[in-house]
N, CA, C and O atoms as CSV, one atom per row, in Angstrom:
chain,resi,resn,atom,element,x,y,z
A,1,MET,N,N,-1.417,-104.147,41.639
A,1,MET,CA,C,-0.882,-103.243,42.441
A,1,MET,C,C,-1.950,-101.986,42.281
A,1,MET,O,O,-1.643,-101.188,43.166
A,2,GLY,N,N,-2.670,-101.657,41.798
A,2,GLY,CA,C,-3.276,-100.760,40.987
A,2,GLY,C,C,-5.152,-101.151,43.304
A,2,GLY,O,O,-5.601,-100.303,44.075
A,3,ASP,N,N,-5.307,-102.152,43.273
A,3,ASP,CA,C,-5.879,-102.608,43.862
A,3,ASP,C,C,-5.250,-102.671,44.955
A,3,ASP,O,O,-6.032,-102.326,45.840
A,4,PHE,N,N,-3.918,-103.012,45.519
A,4,PHE,CA,C,-3.190,-102.625,46.767
A,4,PHE,C,C,-3.427,-101.160,46.812
A,4,PHE,O,O,-3.360,-100.833,47.997
A,5,CYS,N,N,-3.642,-100.253,46.154
A,5,CYS,CA,C,-3.149,-98.612,46.256
A,5,CYS,C,C,-4.631,-98.285,46.611
A,5,CYS,O,O,-4.889,-97.301,47.304
A,6,ASN,N,N,-5.565,-99.078,46.155
A,6,ASN,CA,C,-6.966,-98.207,46.570
A,6,ASN,C,C,-7.282,-99.091,47.562
A,6,ASN,O,O,-8.494,-99.043,47.774
A,7,TRP,N,N,-6.620,-100.013,48.385
A,7,TRP,CA,C,-7.622,-100.487,49.420
A,7,TRP,C,C,-6.720,-99.440,50.039
A,7,TRP,O,O,-7.386,-98.574,50.605
A,8,ILE,N,N,-5.066,-99.196,50.128
A,8,ILE,CA,C,-4.180,-97.997,51.382
A,8,ILE,C,C,-5.341,-96.810,50.985
A,8,ILE,O,O,-5.642,-96.159,51.986
A,9,PHE,N,N,-5.926,-96.461,49.982
A,9,PHE,CA,C,-6.781,-95.190,49.800
A,9,PHE,C,C,-7.930,-95.222,50.606
A,9,PHE,O,O,-8.499,-94.274,51.147
A,10,CYS,N,N,-8.298,-96.803,50.634
A,10,CYS,CA,C,-10.100,-96.644,51.092
A,10,CYS,C,C,-9.894,-96.700,52.641
A,10,CYS,O,O,-10.577,-95.948,53.335
A,11,ASN,N,N,-8.864,-97.667,53.306
A,11,ASN,CA,C,-9.044,-97.409,54.541
A,11,ASN,C,C,-8.062,-96.133,55.152
A,11,ASN,O,O,-7.882,-96.089,56.369
A,12,GLY,N,N,-7.527,-95.253,54.393
A,12,GLY,CA,C,-7.353,-93.985,55.077
A,12,GLY,C,C,-5.571,-94.051,55.434
A,12,GLY,O,O,-4.987,-93.131,56.007
A,13,LEU,N,N,-4.896,-95.331,54.962
A,13,LEU,CA,C,-3.723,-95.604,55.653
A,13,LEU,C,C,-2.619,-94.281,55.370
A,13,LEU,O,O,-3.026,-93.389,54.625
A,14,ILE,N,N,-1.392,-94.174,55.894
A,14,ILE,CA,C,-0.317,-93.166,55.516
A,14,ILE,C,C,0.548,-94.094,55.323
A,14,ILE,O,O,0.498,-95.288,55.619
A,15,ASP,N,N,1.585,-93.307,54.656
A,15,ASP,CA,C,2.851,-93.640,54.670
A,15,ASP,C,C,3.686,-93.280,55.463
A,15,ASP,O,O,3.617,-92.103,55.816
A,16,LEU,N,N,4.382,-93.830,55.829
A,16,LEU,CA,C,5.268,-93.325,57.126
A,16,LEU,C,C,6.605,-92.672,56.264
A,16,LEU,O,O,7.349,-91.865,56.822
A,17,GLY,N,N,6.792,-93.036,55.074
A,17,GLY,CA,C,8.145,-92.589,54.430
A,17,GLY,C,C,9.303,-93.618,55.090
A,17,GLY,O,O,8.838,-94.685,55.490
A,18,TYR,N,N,10.449,-93.470,55.220
A,18,TYR,CA,C,11.541,-93.754,55.494
A,18,TYR,C,C,12.844,-92.914,55.522
A,18,TYR,O,O,12.924,-91.750,55.130
A,19,GLU,N,N,13.926,-93.709,56.074
A,19,GLU,CA,C,15.405,-93.389,56.398
A,19,GLU,C,C,15.990,-94.639,56.012
A,19,GLU,O,O,15.799,-95.783,56.425
A,20,GLY,N,N,16.966,-94.037,54.872
A,20,GLY,CA,C,18.221,-95.545,54.971
A,20,GLY,C,C,18.214,-95.785,53.313
A,20,GLY,O,O,18.010,-94.915,52.466
A,21,VAL,N,N,18.458,-97.032,53.111
A,21,VAL,CA,C,18.469,-97.500,51.493
A,21,VAL,C,C,17.161,-97.188,51.067
A,21,VAL,O,O,16.141,-97.521,51.671
A,22,PRO,N,N,17.221,-96.309,49.633
A,22,PRO,CA,C,15.987,-96.757,49.126
A,22,PRO,C,C,14.875,-97.643,48.737
A,22,PRO,O,O,13.667,-97.544,48.525
A,23,PHE,N,N,15.855,-98.618,48.731
A,23,PHE,CA,C,15.125,-100.102,48.185
A,23,PHE,C,C,15.064,-100.725,49.132
A,23,PHE,O,O,15.937,-100.732,50.001
A,24,THR,N,N,13.560,-101.660,49.169
A,24,THR,CA,C,13.734,-102.871,50.464
A,24,THR,C,C,14.014,-104.050,50.092
A,24,THR,O,O,14.311,-104.967,50.858
A,25,TRP,N,N,13.912,-104.150,48.368
A,25,TRP,CA,C,13.978,-105.604,47.410
A,25,TRP,C,C,14.730,-105.811,46.566
A,25,TRP,O,O,14.462,-105.158,45.558
A,26,SER,N,N,15.672,-106.496,46.468
A,26,SER,CA,C,16.613,-106.520,45.076
A,26,SER,C,C,16.980,-107.722,45.500
A,26,SER,O,O,17.062,-108.152,46.650
A,27,THR,N,N,17.288,-108.445,44.044
A,27,THR,CA,C,17.645,-109.417,42.886
A,27,THR,C,C,18.177,-109.491,42.107
A,27,THR,O,O,17.741,-108.920,41.108
A,28,GLY,N,N,19.430,-110.205,42.002
A,28,GLY,CA,C,20.699,-110.190,40.791
A,28,GLY,C,C,22.198,-110.211,41.252
A,28,GLY,O,O,22.851,-109.705,42.165
A,29,ARG,N,N,22.446,-111.093,40.115
A,29,ARG,CA,C,23.719,-111.014,40.935
A,29,ARG,C,C,24.872,-110.471,40.695
A,29,ARG,O,O,25.920,-110.530,41.338
A,30,THR,N,N,24.486,-109.678,39.256
A,30,THR,CA,C,25.423,-108.522,38.858
A,30,THR,C,C,24.878,-107.282,38.445
A,30,THR,O,O,23.856,-107.056,39.093
A,31,LEU,N,N,25.106,-106.508,37.742
A,31,LEU,CA,C,24.575,-104.898,37.760
A,31,LEU,C,C,24.118,-105.368,36.246
A,31,LEU,O,O,23.523,-104.373,35.831
A,32,ASP,N,N,24.100,-105.956,35.633
A,32,ASP,CA,C,23.156,-106.597,34.261
A,32,ASP,C,C,21.800,-106.670,34.726
A,32,ASP,O,O,20.793,-106.060,34.366
A,33,THR,N,N,22.046,-107.814,35.869
A,33,THR,CA,C,20.755,-108.563,36.379
A,33,THR,C,C,20.443,-107.928,37.531
A,33,THR,O,O,19.851,-108.654,38.330
A,34,LEU,N,N,20.602,-107.036,37.819
A,34,LEU,CA,C,20.036,-106.674,39.292
A,34,LEU,C,C,18.933,-105.803,38.724
A,34,LEU,O,O,18.971,-105.235,37.633
A,35,LYS,N,N,18.016,-105.773,39.544
A,35,LYS,CA,C,16.607,-105.652,40.097
A,35,LYS,C,C,16.190,-104.659,41.453
A,35,LYS,O,O,16.552,-105.176,42.510
A,36,SER,N,N,15.602,-103.537,41.586
A,36,SER,CA,C,15.379,-103.512,42.708
A,36,SER,C,C,14.577,-102.464,42.798
A,36,SER,O,O,14.680,-101.505,42.034
A,37,ALA,N,N,13.723,-102.540,43.715
A,37,ALA,CA,C,12.648,-101.561,44.011
A,37,ALA,C,C,12.274,-101.317,45.584
A,37,ALA,O,O,12.931,-101.910,46.440
A,38,ARG,N,N,11.312,-100.519,45.919
A,38,ARG,CA,C,10.527,-100.313,47.010
A,38,ARG,C,C,9.047,-101.003,47.705
A,38,ARG,O,O,7.988,-100.469,48.036
A,39,LEU,N,N,9.407,-102.083,47.737
A,39,LEU,CA,C,8.303,-102.722,47.939
A,39,LEU,C,C,7.548,-102.798,49.221
A,39,LEU,O,O,6.323,-102.909,49.257
A,40,ASP,N,N,8.477,-102.720,50.498
A,40,ASP,CA,C,7.962,-102.846,52.058
A,40,ASP,C,C,8.039,-101.643,52.184
A,40,ASP,O,O,8.872,-100.987,51.559
A,41,ARG,N,N,7.156,-101.097,53.049
A,41,ARG,CA,C,6.435,-100.098,53.816
A,41,ARG,C,C,5.853,-100.120,54.923
A,41,ARG,O,O,5.244,-101.148,55.218
A,42,ALA,N,N,5.868,-99.190,55.691
A,42,ALA,CA,C,5.354,-98.978,57.019
A,42,ALA,C,C,4.441,-97.791,56.932
A,42,ALA,O,O,4.750,-96.612,56.762
A,43,LEU,N,N,2.583,-98.641,57.168
A,43,LEU,CA,C,1.633,-98.034,57.011
A,43,LEU,C,C,0.768,-97.664,58.215
A,43,LEU,O,O,0.474,-98.594,58.966
A,44,CYS,N,N,0.331,-96.482,58.498
A,44,CYS,CA,C,-1.051,-96.714,59.781
A,44,CYS,C,C,-1.898,-95.707,59.705
A,44,CYS,O,O,-1.586,-94.976,58.765
A,45,SER,N,N,-2.902,-95.315,60.319
A,45,SER,CA,C,-3.959,-94.691,60.267
A,45,SER,C,C,-3.598,-93.455,60.563
A,45,SER,O,O,-2.468,-93.144,60.939
A,46,ALA,N,N,-4.774,-92.494,60.371
A,46,ALA,CA,C,-4.372,-90.949,60.769
A,46,ALA,C,C,-4.464,-91.127,62.318
A,46,ALA,O,O,-3.597,-90.673,63.063
A,47,SER,N,N,-5.536,-91.797,62.757
A,47,SER,CA,C,-5.299,-91.983,64.742
A,47,SER,C,C,-3.653,-92.590,65.131
A,47,SER,O,O,-2.986,-92.080,66.032
A,48,TRP,N,N,-3.405,-93.174,64.705
A,48,TRP,CA,C,-2.228,-93.878,64.836
A,48,TRP,C,C,-1.593,-92.882,64.925
A,48,TRP,O,O,-1.318,-92.473,66.052
A,49,ARG,N,N,-1.129,-92.127,63.700
A,49,ARG,CA,C,-0.165,-91.045,63.589
A,49,ARG,C,C,-0.126,-89.753,63.887
A,49,ARG,O,O,0.800,-88.990,63.611
A,50,SER,N,N,-1.361,-89.421,64.589
A,50,SER,CA,C,-1.715,-88.250,65.626
A,50,SER,C,C,-0.955,-88.586,66.731
A,50,SER,O,O,-0.027,-87.872,67.111
A,51,ARG,N,N,-1.294,-89.687,67.316
A,51,ARG,CA,C,-0.777,-90.682,68.584
A,51,ARG,C,C,0.468,-90.720,68.709
A,51,ARG,O,O,0.793,-90.447,69.864
A,52,PHE,N,N,1.652,-91.021,67.783
A,52,PHE,CA,C,2.956,-90.928,67.207
A,52,PHE,C,C,3.500,-90.206,66.429
A,52,PHE,O,O,4.067,-90.770,65.493
A,53,ASP,N,N,3.544,-88.900,66.484
A,53,ASP,CA,C,3.607,-87.697,65.634
A,53,ASP,C,C,5.039,-87.616,64.716
A,53,ASP,O,O,5.363,-87.204,63.602
A,54,ASN,N,N,5.857,-88.427,66.172
A,54,ASN,CA,C,7.104,-87.517,65.368
A,54,ASN,C,C,8.049,-89.478,65.401
A,54,ASN,O,O,9.122,-89.683,65.968
A,55,ALA,N,N,7.168,-90.639,64.588
A,55,ALA,CA,C,7.458,-91.629,64.411
A,55,ALA,C,C,7.900,-91.579,62.849
A,55,ALA,O,O,7.768,-90.670,62.029
A,56,PHE,N,N,8.508,-92.958,62.716
A,56,PHE,CA,C,9.740,-93.125,61.005
A,56,PHE,C,C,9.784,-94.097,60.812
A,56,PHE,O,O,9.448,-94.928,61.656
A,57,ALA,N,N,10.035,-94.284,60.122
A,57,ALA,CA,C,10.744,-95.712,59.622
A,57,ALA,C,C,12.120,-95.682,58.882
A,57,ALA,O,O,12.450,-94.623,58.349
A,58,THR,N,N,12.908,-96.718,58.815
A,58,THR,CA,C,14.255,-96.799,58.671
A,58,THR,C,C,14.344,-98.387,58.354
A,58,THR,O,O,14.127,-99.389,59.035
A,59,HIS,N,N,14.758,-98.171,57.018
A,59,HIS,CA,C,15.048,-99.217,56.006
A,59,HIS,C,C,16.567,-100.115,56.689
A,59,HIS,O,O,17.655,-99.583,56.470
A,60,ALA,N,N,16.543,-100.953,57.192
A,60,ALA,CA,C,17.989,-101.196,58.018
A,60,ALA,C,C,18.584,-101.880,56.769
A,60,ALA,O,O,18.262,-101.800,55.583
A,61,ALA,N,N,19.677,-102.668,57.480
A,61,ALA,CA,C,20.692,-103.388,56.605
A,61,ALA,C,C,20.397,-104.279,55.721
A,61,ALA,O,O,19.558,-104.412,56.612
A,62,LYS,N,N,20.262,-104.819,55.131
A,62,LYS,CA,C,20.228,-105.938,54.432
A,62,LYS,C,C,20.890,-107.351,55.098
A,62,LYS,O,O,22.078,-107.295,55.415
A,63,LEU,N,N,20.185,-108.557,55.308
A,63,LEU,CA,C,20.908,-109.206,55.740
A,63,LEU,C,C,21.158,-110.328,54.413
A,63,LEU,O,O,21.703,-110.162,53.322
A,64,ASN,N,N,20.556,-111.429,54.986
A,64,ASN,CA,C,20.669,-112.814,54.329
A,64,ASN,C,C,19.662,-112.614,53.066
A,64,ASN,O,O,19.969,-113.142,51.997
A,65,TYR,N,N,18.499,-111.878,53.173
A,65,TYR,CA,C,17.195,-112.124,52.404
A,65,TYR,C,C,17.357,-111.102,51.159
A,65,TYR,O,O,18.248,-110.300,50.881
A,66,ASP,N,N,16.245,-111.420,50.573
A,66,ASP,CA,C,16.191,-110.462,49.287
A,66,ASP,C,C,14.830,-108.847,49.662
A,66,ASP,O,O,14.190,-107.995,49.046
A,67,HIS,N,N,15.054,-109.259,50.872
A,67,HIS,CA,C,14.275,-108.283,51.574
A,67,HIS,C,C,15.130,-107.350,53.010
A,67,HIS,O,O,15.726,-108.008,53.863
A,68,VAL,N,N,15.073,-105.895,53.088
A,68,VAL,CA,C,16.063,-105.402,53.950
A,68,VAL,C,C,14.573,-105.407,55.358
A,68,VAL,O,O,13.424,-105.393,54.917
A,69,PRO,N,N,14.698,-105.418,56.310
A,69,PRO,CA,C,13.749,-105.184,57.535
A,69,PRO,C,C,13.530,-103.687,57.302
A,69,PRO,O,O,14.372,-102.932,56.817
A,70,VAL,N,N,12.318,-103.352,57.699
A,70,VAL,CA,C,11.399,-102.093,57.535
A,70,VAL,C,C,11.287,-102.123,59.299
A,70,VAL,O,O,10.653,-102.900,60.014
A,71,VAL,N,N,12.175,-100.944,59.669
A,71,VAL,CA,C,11.617,-100.605,61.266
A,71,VAL,C,C,10.890,-99.836,61.946
A,71,VAL,O,O,11.076,-98.696,61.522
A,72,VAL,N,N,10.268,-99.839,62.652
A,72,VAL,CA,C,9.297,-98.633,62.633
A,72,VAL,C,C,10.013,-97.903,63.964
A,72,VAL,O,O,10.448,-98.802,64.684
A,73,ASN,N,N,10.270,-96.646,64.507
A,73,ASN,CA,C,10.407,-95.993,65.980
A,73,ASN,C,C,9.489,-95.054,66.150
A,73,ASN,O,O,9.231,-94.217,65.285
A,74,THR,N,N,8.955,-95.115,67.221
A,74,THR,CA,C,7.658,-94.662,67.319
A,74,THR,C,C,8.409,-93.526,68.953
A,74,THR,O,O,7.646,-93.180,69.855
A,75,VAL,N,N,9.595,-93.237,68.961
A,75,VAL,CA,C,10.024,-92.420,69.931
A,75,VAL,C,C,10.167,-91.340,69.214
A,75,VAL,O,O,9.531,-90.301,69.385
A,76,GLY,N,N,10.974,-91.526,68.412
A,76,GLY,CA,C,11.283,-89.506,67.769
A,76,GLY,C,C,12.410,-89.508,66.481
A,76,GLY,O,O,13.327,-90.295,66.247
A,77,LEU,N,N,12.143,-88.804,66.055
A,77,LEU,CA,C,13.091,-88.286,64.666
A,77,LEU,C,C,14.800,-88.542,65.298
A,77,LEU,O,O,15.186,-88.221,66.422
A,78,SER,N,N,15.406,-89.027,64.499
A,78,SER,CA,C,16.536,-89.179,64.717
A,78,SER,C,C,17.436,-87.749,63.743
A,78,SER,O,O,18.585,-87.427,64.045
A,79,THR,N,N,16.804,-87.191,62.821
A,79,THR,CA,C,17.138,-85.642,61.766
A,79,THR,C,C,16.023,-85.699,61.868
A,79,THR,O,O,15.201,-86.614,61.909
A,80,PRO,N,N,15.974,-83.935,61.941
A,80,PRO,CA,C,14.737,-83.498,61.229
A,80,PRO,C,C,14.110,-83.045,60.031
A,80,PRO,O,O,14.350,-82.132,59.241
A,81,HIS,N,N,13.157,-84.020,60.122
A,81,HIS,CA,C,12.568,-83.788,58.585
A,81,HIS,C,C,11.327,-82.486,58.760
A,81,HIS,O,O,10.571,-82.137,59.667
A,82,PRO,N,N,11.610,-82.025,57.351
A,82,PRO,CA,C,10.198,-80.938,57.170
A,82,PRO,C,C,8.880,-81.277,56.935
A,82,PRO,O,O,8.917,-81.247,55.705
A,83,PRO,N,N,7.719,-81.583,57.212
A,83,PRO,CA,C,6.635,-81.685,57.314
A,83,PRO,C,C,6.355,-81.801,55.451
A,83,PRO,O,O,6.454,-80.756,54.807
A,84,TYR,N,N,6.068,-82.914,54.832
A,84,TYR,CA,C,5.674,-83.207,53.794
A,84,TYR,C,C,4.210,-83.584,53.238
A,84,TYR,O,O,3.416,-84.242,53.911
A,85,PHE,N,N,3.879,-83.019,51.721
A,85,PHE,CA,C,2.413,-83.821,51.257
A,85,PHE,C,C,2.686,-84.539,50.191
A,85,PHE,O,O,3.449,-84.136,49.314
A,86,LYS,N,N,2.140,-85.578,50.163
A,86,LYS,CA,C,1.869,-86.617,48.896
A,86,LYS,C,C,0.603,-86.746,48.969
A,86,LYS,O,O,-0.176,-86.956,49.899
A,87,ASN,N,N,0.464,-86.545,47.516
A,87,ASN,CA,C,-0.612,-86.608,46.525
A,87,ASN,C,C,-1.010,-88.104,46.081
A,87,ASN,O,O,-0.172,-88.881,45.622
A,88,GLN,N,N,-2.215,-88.398,46.239
A,88,GLN,CA,C,-2.786,-89.871,45.669
A,88,GLN,C,C,-3.623,-89.419,44.694
A,88,GLN,O,O,-4.518,-88.623,44.978
A,89,ILE,N,N,-3.367,-90.028,42.989
A,89,ILE,CA,C,-4.146,-89.602,42.115
A,89,ILE,C,C,-5.383,-90.482,42.220
A,89,ILE,O,O,-6.124,-90.474,41.236
A,90,ALA,N,N,-5.758,-91.319,43.371
A,90,ALA,CA,C,-7.473,-91.715,43.362
A,90,ALA,C,C,-7.852,-90.861,43.779
A,90,ALA,O,O,-9.034,-90.848,43.434
A,91,TRP,N,N,-7.516,-89.422,44.774
A,91,TRP,CA,C,-8.455,-88.360,45.696
A,91,TRP,C,C,-8.798,-87.813,44.347
A,91,TRP,O,O,-9.974,-87.484,44.191
A,92,LEU,N,N,-8.191,-87.700,43.612
A,92,LEU,CA,C,-8.935,-86.705,42.099
A,92,LEU,C,C,-10.299,-87.418,42.125
A,92,LEU,O,O,-11.287,-86.690,42.025
A,93,THR,N,N,-10.467,-88.610,42.234
A,93,THR,CA,C,-11.842,-89.200,41.557
A,93,THR,C,C,-12.776,-88.698,42.882
A,93,THR,O,O,-13.855,-88.295,42.448
A,94,TYR,N,N,-12.726,-88.625,43.929
A,94,TYR,CA,C,-13.167,-88.300,45.108
A,94,TYR,C,C,-14.591,-87.129,44.852
A,94,TYR,O,O,-14.464,-85.907,44.920
A,95,ASP,N,N,-15.574,-87.671,44.629
A,95,ASP,CA,C,-16.536,-86.191,44.469
A,95,ASP,C,C,-16.381,-84.927,45.925
A,95,ASP,O,O,-15.694,-85.164,46.918
A,96,GLY,N,N,-16.785,-84.273,45.823
A,96,GLY,CA,C,-16.187,-83.206,46.556
A,96,GLY,C,C,-14.565,-83.071,46.733
A,96,GLY,O,O,-14.363,-82.116,47.482
A,97,PHE,N,N,-13.456,-83.616,46.362
A,97,PHE,CA,C,-12.371,-83.626,46.744
A,97,PHE,C,C,-11.928,-82.003,46.738
A,97,PHE,O,O,-11.282,-81.576,47.695
A,98,GLU,N,N,-12.276,-81.168,45.696
A,98,GLU,CA,C,-12.092,-79.864,45.824
A,98,GLU,C,C,-12.595,-78.899,46.499
A,98,GLU,O,O,-12.087,-77.782,46.595
A,99,ASN,N,N,-13.600,-79.252,46.999
A,99,ASN,CA,C,-13.993,-78.561,48.387
A,99,ASN,C,C,-13.385,-78.836,49.418
A,99,ASN,O,O,-13.162,-77.796,50.037
A,100,VAL,N,N,-12.825,-80.113,50.154
A,100,VAL,CA,C,-12.092,-80.901,51.059
A,100,VAL,C,C,-10.685,-79.687,50.755
A,100,VAL,O,O,-10.562,-78.806,51.605
A,101,ILE,N,N,-9.795,-79.693,49.688
A,101,ILE,CA,C,-8.889,-78.736,49.544
A,101,ILE,C,C,-9.248,-77.348,49.887
A,101,ILE,O,O,-8.487,-76.840,50.710
A,102,LYS,N,N,-10.078,-76.711,49.526
A,102,LYS,CA,C,-10.288,-75.477,49.646
A,102,LYS,C,C,-11.021,-75.149,51.258
A,102,LYS,O,O,-10.868,-73.980,51.611
A,103,ARG,N,N,-11.806,-76.073,52.276
A,103,ARG,CA,C,-11.961,-76.047,53.341
A,103,ARG,C,C,-10.348,-75.863,54.208
A,103,ARG,O,O,-9.985,-75.111,55.113
A,104,ASN,N,N,-9.843,-76.651,53.633
A,104,ASN,CA,C,-8.533,-77.070,54.875
A,104,ASN,C,C,-7.640,-76.542,54.224
A,104,ASN,O,O,-6.913,-76.040,55.081
A,105,TRP,N,N,-7.160,-76.299,53.103
A,105,TRP,CA,C,-5.905,-75.324,52.314
A,105,TRP,C,C,-5.973,-74.367,53.445
A,105,TRP,O,O,-6.994,-73.862,53.911
A,106,ASN,N,N,-4.394,-74.135,53.930
A,106,ASN,CA,C,-4.018,-72.638,54.513
A,106,ASN,C,C,-2.581,-72.294,53.940
A,106,ASN,O,O,-1.515,-72.857,54.190
A,107,PRO,N,N,-2.784,-71.442,53.276
A,107,PRO,CA,C,-1.162,-71.129,52.428
A,107,PRO,C,C,-0.414,-70.456,53.598
A,107,PRO,O,O,0.700,-70.178,53.153
A,108,LEU,N,N,-0.500,-70.072,54.861
A,108,LEU,CA,C,0.002,-69.226,55.598
A,108,LEU,C,C,0.174,-70.176,56.762
A,108,LEU,O,O,0.551,-69.790,57.869
A,109,ALA,N,N,-0.145,-71.559,56.445
A,109,ALA,CA,C,0.230,-72.152,57.803
A,109,ALA,C,C,1.800,-72.549,57.620
A,109,ALA,O,O,2.301,-72.591,56.497
A,110,PRO,N,N,2.599,-72.862,58.895
A,110,PRO,CA,C,3.947,-72.897,59.012
A,110,PRO,C,C,4.320,-73.843,58.129
A,110,PRO,O,O,3.379,-74.481,57.658
A,111,ILE,N,N,5.646,-74.201,57.671
A,111,ILE,CA,C,6.143,-75.081,57.195
A,111,ILE,C,C,6.530,-76.203,57.904
A,111,ILE,O,O,7.074,-77.142,57.324
């Protein structure tokens, strides 16, 4: 998983987040054996995100498989979401990370 997270970071990919059920994969037939996780994600580049700034992903209803479909809507949000920031711990290892934050952080920017 660490290699995959590093690949996402190195390629500058952004997780679109999601609406819907919190997990995209599950297995088990009883509560005692049930396991679930958010394995499937919608990722994009910064240029794609700026082109489709209202895009979002939905975890659709589970069919007959152990994964739910992830549907990307590029038209607009179904419900308003405030902007959010997610920090990747790997960013802290980047030389000059602190300077990037200092140059770009604007505490007076509207949320």
